[in-house]
PAMIPA-150501 format. One record per residue (C-alpha): y negated, z negated, x; residue in one letter. Coordinates in pm, whole numbers, plus 50000, padded with zeros to 5 digits. Layout:
<nodes>
YZXA/...
</nodes>
This chain:
<nodes>
578672626843668M/579632596143868T/577722565743991A/578342531244129D/576582515743830V/575272527943496V/572382507443362V/571902512942989V/568302506442891G/565172511243102A/563102481942975G/562002453643206P/565552439943245A/567302473243305G/564672488043534S/564292456543745S/568082454443791I/568232491643877A/565422486344129L/567262457544296R/570562476644308L/568962507744458C/567252487144725R/570692473644814A/572032509044858G/573882511144526V/573992544444337G/572502539343990V/572232560443676V/569512546843446L/570282557543088L/567492554542830E/567382567842476R/563592570442444K/561182592642635R/558642574842852F/555932563942818P/557142546242507R/555402521742277D/557012488142213K/554632463042062V/555672427042119C/553442398742244G/552552419442554E/551882386942738Y/552932381943100L/553202344743167S/552652329543512P/556452328743538G/556712365943462A/553982373743715L/555842354243983A/558972374743912A/556992407243933L/555552396044266A/559082389744393E/559942425444290L/556932438044486G/555092454244194V/552512427144129D/549542446344268H/550202475744037R/550652452243741V/547392434443825A/545522467543839S/546662476343486L/546672442243318G/543912422743146H/543402386443261P/544122357943019I/542732324443135R/542972302042830R/544912295242511V/543072283542199A/545542265641973L/544742257441611S/547412240941399A/547542230441034F/543782231740988G/542952213441312H/541502226941636G/541052247741826P/542232229242135V/541182250442433I/543712248442716M/543442264643058S/546492283943175L/547942271643504P/548812290743821A/545902315043807G/546422324443445G/548382352143276A/547982389243210L/548052409942894A/549662443842950L/550972469442705S/554722474442713R/554142511742750A/552472504743086D/554842477243200L/558032496143113D/556812528443273S/555732510243588L/559112493443637L/561092524843552R/559022545343796D/559652519244067A/563412521044004A/563392559044018I/561322558644337A/563962535544488A/566702560644404G/567852554944044A/568782587043862E/567052588043522P/569052602143231V/567682606942879D/570422599942631G/571832577742357I/574682554642457F/577822561042249L/580652539842386D/582272523942686L/585942526442786R/587912513343080A/589062541643306E/591032534843621G/589212508843829A/585942515043646G/584342526443322W/583652558243131R/580222557042967V/579792582742690S/576352592942570Y/574562620442382R/571942638242591D/568482649242481S/569842682842358S/572482665642143G/575452674042366A/578132647842429A/578292637542796R/579882610243003F/579442592743335C/582072573243526T/581012541843709A/582472511343878R/580232487943680A/577942488643377V/574842468443288V/573892466442921G/570132461742897A/569812479142562D/568192451042364G/569282426942094A/572322437541891W/573362456442203S/575642486542162S/577052479942510V/577902444242405A/579752456742098R/581622483242295S/582642458242565A/583792431942314G/580932408242398L/578872409842080A/580552385541841G/578592377041526D/575302392041640T/573102388241332R/571852353141281R/569002336741093A/565692338341274G/562002344741247R/560502378641162W/557442394641312A/554982420841194V/551862433141370G/550632456741637G/547422467741807H/544162463241620V/540702474641728R/538562444241794S/535252434441952S/537172405542114E/539452428542315A/537592420742639Q/537942383042599G/540152361242820D/541482337242556T/544742340842365L/544312326142018E/547272310541839M/547232296441486F/550132276241343V/550702267440978G/553402262540718T/553662300240662G/554342307941027G/552082314841322Y/549612341641412Y/548502352241761A/545732374941889R/546042385442250N/543142406042399P/544432436542585L/541132448442730G/539642481842629G/539322483342249E/542472465742128H/543972431642069C/547652425442014N/547892410341666S/551222394841563M/552302374141265L/555632355741299V/557192341140984M/560382323440873P/561302353940662K/560012389540614P/557122396740377V/557132423140106A/553762439140182D/550462436840370D/548872416940087A/551302388440146R/550782390940523A/547022389340464D/547452357540261A/549562340840531I/547142349640812V/544202338240599D/545952304840541E/547072297240897V/543722307941052T/541612289040799G/540022321340676G/539012333941020R/541292364341025Y/543212387240797R/546312407140883F/544302439540886E/547382460940831G/545322491840754A/543542488441090S/546642485641307L/546742514241558V/550352507141653K/552542488341411R/555932471341429V/558062449741203A/561152433841352V/563662406141288G/565582384541276P/564292372741614L/567432353941709R/570412369241881Y/573132357642118A/576312375642232P/579602357442273D/579292361142650S/576952378442895V/579642392743123A/583222404643160V/584692420043476P/582622450843556G/580172447243263V/577072425043246A/574392420842981L/570712415843063A/567392410442888G/567532406942509D/571082420742515A/572062387842681A/570222367242418G/566772363642262M/564492333742304L/562312319642028D/559182341542042P/556942310542024F/557502303842396V/556662339942484G/559022341242781Q/561412369542696G/560042392542966V/559942364143219A/563632356043160V/564562392943178A/562802396643513L/563992363943664E/567622368843564S/567662404143708S/568212389744057A/571392370843965S/572692399543751C/572192424644034A/573802400644281A/576842396944056G/577192434544020V/576932439444396I/579592412844451A/581852430544200H/581392463644383L/582282446144709A/585592434544563G/584822398144491A/587222381244245P/586262389143886A/586342352543787R/583722344544050E/581372373343970T/581542368043594V/581102330543632G/578112334743862A/576322358043618I/577002334743325R/575922303343513D/572722319043645A/571692331143300R/572392296643158R/570302279443426R/567332302143355I/567602302542978E/568782267742878R/565662247242966P/563482272042781R/565682269742472R/565452231842487L/561682233542520L/561412258142230A/563562234942018G/561422204742105A/558192222842023V/559682235941698D/560742200541602L/557202188041659I/555752216341449V/558192210341161R/557972172141154T/554722159440995P/554652126141185L/555332141841526L/552902169841446R/550142145141361A/550752125241679L/550722156441896A/547552170341738L/545702137441770R/546772133442131R/545912169342221A/542382165142088R/541882133242291R/543712144042605D/543622181542670V/545392175643003A/548462163342815A/548512195142607A/548052215942921E/551142199543075M/553222212342785V/551482246042804L/552452248443173A/556092244643073A/555852268842781V/554072294143005A/556832292643265G/554432280743534A/556662252543657V/560132254843816P/563102258743581N/564262223343646A/560932210543508Q/560582235143221T/561722210142960M/558982187043095S/560022154942913P/557162136143081V/554702160642925A/556302157742580L/556322119542594V/552702119242707R/551742143042427L/553352120542166L/552362086942317A/
</nodes>
């Protein structure tokens, strides 16, 4: 089998890149190891920034028909609150990853991508392109030759390792445990977030019968009893972990990953394979969708014969422009949370001036342009 491009991974990053490439007339094989629809429980929160990217892809109406509207965030921290903040730019949506991933993959296939079920094995240079080896759904070893490859296969990417991009991939980071829990609050429009010394806990109503329930901690816990104790502490006794009630369950970590580089000539990384953001800002999907445009453009330039230095540099620079301000913002928010004096100032100010808190929320939610995402004016106002 041959193709112009093999995209490994059919999540939001891989499928959106495949969609863009196919619309540009590029032949794409979309390789995915799991059968769709697949369950992948994360925050399942589509920020205003993510929704803008989906609109640019032309799938926003379908997303809106499946998603559940989120209008507000209720933030409680260290026994204080809640501070109720309105989300900017028309609000956000909650949508299961099973629905989002299937929707984007279907759009890519409708545009011309060839879906292949298989497990990526390795990547080797061959002539002017690449030989991508994989194991198909029957267990047989197969390969596809392509002029370029996109690795969108998640954190600790196998494509990154095979292409020499991975480096020291396992780093310290937070851990998450949670899933879908049946709740009478599933039809609400407010995302609740609780922050404490043991970590933070979020409940995101998905509509129907379920809420997304996630506990994020500095280190993994041994059992549900410990998770119960942490959730009880950070929520002031309002919630428990409810592990026995989780319909879909996941435990994952460490939630920090970065490759040595996001591109070499003919190979580009995308989505979590290109680096994970702190989950507190909830913008992983937004970054994956936004960066798909520059990644696809770099691949198209490579196929057209542009100098490798230019194409690689453009992909790296674009990813940095999209990701860097969000990392700075996440670091600033984390510093406030970890520093008692700054934390006290921010909490006191947020209670007196909700508009100041909403300015920071607009940046965290990705509802302002990238150049403003750090929003130093908002941070100064919050701490003034």
